[in-house]
N, C-alpha and C positions, 0 to 999 in steps of 0.2 A: 212671627205670625204673618202670613199672606192671606189677605182678605180674599175670598172667592164670590164673585158675583152670579147670582142665580137668576135664571130667566122668569122671574115673576114681574113683568112689565107694567101690569094694571096697578101696582103699588105707586108708580110715579104720580099718578092723578088723584090718589086717595090720602087725606090727611087723617093720621091715626093718632089720637091724642093718649097722652100718659106715657109717652117714652121718656126714660131718664137718659138723656144723651150726654150728660156731664156729671157723673157720680162725684161728689165732694165730701172727702173725710181726711181730716188730719193724720197723716201717717200713710196715706195711699201713695204708692210709687208707680211709675210707668218704666219699663225698660226697653231701649230701642236700638235697632240696627239701623245705621244710617249708611246708605250707598251713595258715594260721591262719583259723579261721571263727569269726565271733561273732554270736550272734543275741541282741541286747539287746530289751528290751520295745518293741513299736511294729512287729515284722513285718519290719524291714529286716536283710537278712543283710550283713555285711561280711567280705571276704576279702582276705588278702594272703599273700605268698609271701616266705619269708626263706630263708636257706641255712647249712648246717652242715658242718663237717668233724671227723670222729672218727678218731683214729689210735692204733695201738700204738706207744708212744715208748720204752719202756724193758723190761729184763727182770731177774729174780732167780731164784735157785734156793733152794728150800726142800725139805727132806727129799728131795733128788735130783731133784725134779721143777722143771721151768722155767715160771714165771708171767710173763706180759707184763702191762705197766701200760697201761691203756685209759682214754684221757682222758674217754670218755662219762660214766662214773661214778667216775672217779679211783680205780679198783680194779686188782688184779692178778687175771688170769683164766688158767686152763688147761682145755683140752677133751681128755678122755680118750676116743679112739676106742672103744676096746674096751669101756669102761664105759657108753659113750654119755652122760656127765655132764660138764657144765661146772662146773668148781671156781673158786672165788674165795678168795685168800688175804688176811688181815688182818695186816699186820707188826705192828701195835701190840699185838695179842693173842696172835700166833703161831699163830692159828686157821685152819683150812682149812675152808670151808664149801660146800654144794652151791648153786650159782647157779641151774642149771637141770638136771632129771632128764628126758631125752628118752626113758627107757623107758616113762614113764607114757603110758596110752592116753586118747583124747578122752573127757572127762566126769570123769577123775581129777583129784584136787586134791594139791598139794605146797606145803610151807612152805620158800622158797628165798631165796636172797640175791643175785639178779640185779641189782637197782639199789643194791646197796651195804646195804640193810636187809632184814629177814626181813619177807616178806609172804607170804600165802597166795594161790597161783596156781591157775587152772583150765587144764587142757589142752583148748582149743576144738576142734582138728582136725588131722589130718594130710591133706595133698592134694598132687597133682601140680600143679606151677605152672610158668610159663615165665619164666626169668630170663636176659636178655640173650641170648635165642634158644635157650637150652638147658632141656631139661625134667627138674625136679629134685624130689626131696621136699621139702616144707615142714612146718613144726611151729609152729602158733601158740598162744600161751598169753596169759592175761589175768589181771587182778586188779580187784578193785572194793571201794569202800567206800561206807558211808552215814553222814553226819552233816549239818551245816548245808549242806555241798556235796557232792553225789554224785560220786564220782570212778570213772572207768573208763579202764583202761590195758590196750593189747593190743600183742603183739609178735609177729613173724614171723621165723624163722629157716630158712634154705634150705641144702639140702646142697650143699658146695662154695663157697657164698657167704658163709655165716654170717648175721648180723644184717642184715636188709634193709628192714625197715618198722616203723613204730610209730604208735600212735593215742592220744592222751591227750585225755580229755574231761571236761569239768567242767559240772555242772547246778545252779543254785540254784532257788529259787522263781520268780524272776524272768527270769533268762536263762541262756544257755549257750554255752559256747566250746570249742574242740577244736584241737588241733595234731596233723597228719598228717605223718609224716616218711617220705620214700620215697627209696631209693638210686637216682641216676641214674649214678653212675661209682665206681670203686674201683681201688685198688692192692693187690694180693694176690699174695705170694710173688714179687715182681718183674714181674707181668704188670699191664699198663695197660688199662682198659677205660672209654671215656667219661670220663677224667680231664679236669677243666677247667683248660686251659692258656690263659694270656692273655699277649699281646705287642703291643708297639706296632707298628702297621702302618705308621704315618707319624707324623713330627713334622715340622712346617714352620711357616715358611720357616726353613732353617738355613744358607743360604749368606751371602756378605759381602753388606752393605747400605748404601746412601748415607746419609750423615748426615741428609739432610732426609726420610728415610722412617722416621724415629723419631717417636713410639712407634709400635709395631705389635702385632698380635696373634698369639700363638703357639698353634697348634692341634695336639693330640695325638689321633690316632685309635687306639683299642683293638680289636683283634681277637680274637675268642672270646667267652665268656660274659661280655659287658662288664657285667651287672648284679651281678656278684660285687665289682666295684671298689668299695672303700670310699673312697679318695680318691687324688688325683693333685696333686704338688706340683712347682712350677717353681723351681729356685734359679738365679739369674743374678748375674754379677759384671761391674762396669766395670772395666777395666785400662787405665791410662794409663801407658805405659812399663812400669815394674817395679813400679809401685804399685797396688794395688787400693783404688778410691775408693768403691765401693759394692758391698754384700753383701746380697742380699735373697732371702727366702723368700715365695712366694706360692703360694696354693691356685688350682688350675685348676677351673672350673666346667664342669658337664656340660651340653652343648647337643645333644639329639636322643639317640639310643639308645647312640652310642659315641664321640661327640665331645666333647673338653674343651678349653676355651679359657682363656687369660690374658693380659692386657696386659702388654708389656714396657715399662714405664714410664720410658724414658730420652728426655727431650725433646733436640732438636738443639742447645739452648742450651748443653747439658753435654758435648756430643761435638764432636770433631774428628777429621779422617782420621788413621788410625794408631792410634786406640784399638782395644780389643778387647772384645767381650762375650762372656764364658763363661757357658754355661748347661748344666743337667742337669736332666731330668725324672724323678722318681721316682713309681712306682705301688704303692699298696698294697691288697692283696685277701686278707684273712685266711682265706677260704674257698676260695681257689683254691689248686691244687698249688703253683705258683710264686707264693707270697704277695706277693713283693717283686721289682719290677723297675726296672731304671735304664736310661735312654737319655743317653748312649751307655752301652755297657757299663762302660767305665771312663773316669775323667777327665771332662773337660768338652768339649762341642762348641764351636768357636770362630767367632764371627762378626767379621770385620774390618769396622771403619766405614771407608768410602770417601768421596771428595769427593761434595758434594752434586751432583745432577744437574739442579738447576734453582733459580732465584732465587726466594724466597719473597716476594711482594709483589703488589700489585694491579695494576700497570701496567709497562710498560717491558719487561724482558727476560721473554719469555713461554715456558711450556712449550709443547712440540710435540705433546703428546697430552693428550686428557681423562682425568681421574682422579677417584676418590672415595676419599679415604684412610680408613684405620680410626680411628674416634672415639678420642679420649684423654681421662681414662682410659677403659678398658673391661675389666670393669664399673666402673659409676660410680655415684655418689650425693650429690646429685641433679644435679650439673653436669657435662657433657661438652664437649668441643671436636671440631668435625668440619671437616676441611680438605677443599678439592676443587680441582680444576685444570680451566680452559678452555683447551684446546688451540689453538694457531694451526696448524690444518691444512686441508686442502682443502675440507673441509665448512663450516668457518667462513668460509673467504674466499668460498666460492660464495654462501653464506647472507648474507654481509655482516655488517658490526659494527654494533652488539654483538648477543650470541646470548641469545635468551630461555632463562633458566636457571630450574629450579625443584629445591627440596631439600625433600622432604616425609617426616614420619615416621608410620608406620603401626604398629597392633598385630598381634598374631597373626592375628586374624580378618579381616585386609585393610583394616581401617577406618582412614581418615586421623585422626590425633589433633591434628596440628599441621602448619603449614607454615613452615619456617625462612626459605627464599628463594624469592621469586619476582619476578624482575627481569630486566633485560637485562645482560649481563655481557660485558666485552671479555676478551682473552686474559691469562690470570695466575693466581695461586694464591690462594685466598681461605680464610678460617677464619671459622666461625660457631660460636655458643655455644647450646647447649640446656639450659635450666633446667627439669629434669622434677619439680620440687617437688610439684606437684599430681598426679602420675600414680602408678599402683601398679607394684611391682616385678614385673619380668617380661622377657621379650624383646619387643623393638621392631626394626622394620626402616627403614633411611633410604633413599629413592629419590632418586637424581640423575638429571634430565633435563635435557640441553642440547643443542639443535638434534636431530641424529639419535642423540645419544649417550644411553644409558641404563645405570645400574648402581645395584644394590642390596647394601647390608651390613647385618649384623646387630649391634645394641646389645643390651646387658644392664644393666638397671637393678636394682640391689640396695640395699635400704633396712634 
């Protein structure tokens, strides 16, 4: 939410009573974009964006007044609309202090406890601004201090919406940096506006799977403000009969803006038809409204291990289709295995045996970095090994070409 100042200058000199500059309700939340800017020596400016979530989580009564706990400054606050004063209560001392006095006019100063400690603040202005499409009165205060580091802190409060913006700036003789927080969503009095909700749009593959199609890569797609995701973990269990023979947690790695992948490292040698693979995916995002999400909603998804669809060998019983299987393990460091199938279909029969087949590795720039296979191959299932000892961590692509068949898959090297 970017506030927009409107040219209504006469409001600066007018005191308007009855504004609610700090709505307080247990359960209310504010969601923030925080832009960090750094200007070190050398003239290069660095910026980054992070996220915050502030909430009113609890309440208590003191001298007949209800104060709500605010985790922004870990204090208890109450706004008196009639007095136009924000009060803060200190349980340890039993004192109630003024956090902000909204009766002061631009240019006036006051000693307040808004941030939990006493500072001298200056009222900078009162303006009409646009907040989520509504024009409301705003109140901006600031404080500054001079020492070895110059500090400047400013805060904006808006009628009906409360605390919506802050700026913290620091300057030394050599460099400067700042943090600018801007509300982009909130929950207030049960009303939801631009609240960041995340959910799994898809987790795949989830169906039953032949034993010769292990290991494989599981992909989770997140829908919503995916940059809020802190981490996603996969838990999977191999069940043989009534016995759990393997119980593993693995972190899923981000690929692209909202895709997370993880290798399910179950090799066919450990599997047999009738086994079950139980798995569950958990997402953590501490700055989203729904900070934890689990797929499936309860229990585990079940993947039954089916009989193999083809015989893994280099000749003899041949697969009917071409395939490039996901490498195992993936992510890997530094060795991984890649399996591919040359199918006995009309294309190969028409072209005659054997079929020219290549398996090449490319980086994200599309540059070929190595060739694993460049040979004539008869129908069958093959497996090659790539030792990436001399390569940098990152995403690579494996391209298979055989006759008219072409397929590409993604590999992740993590060192």
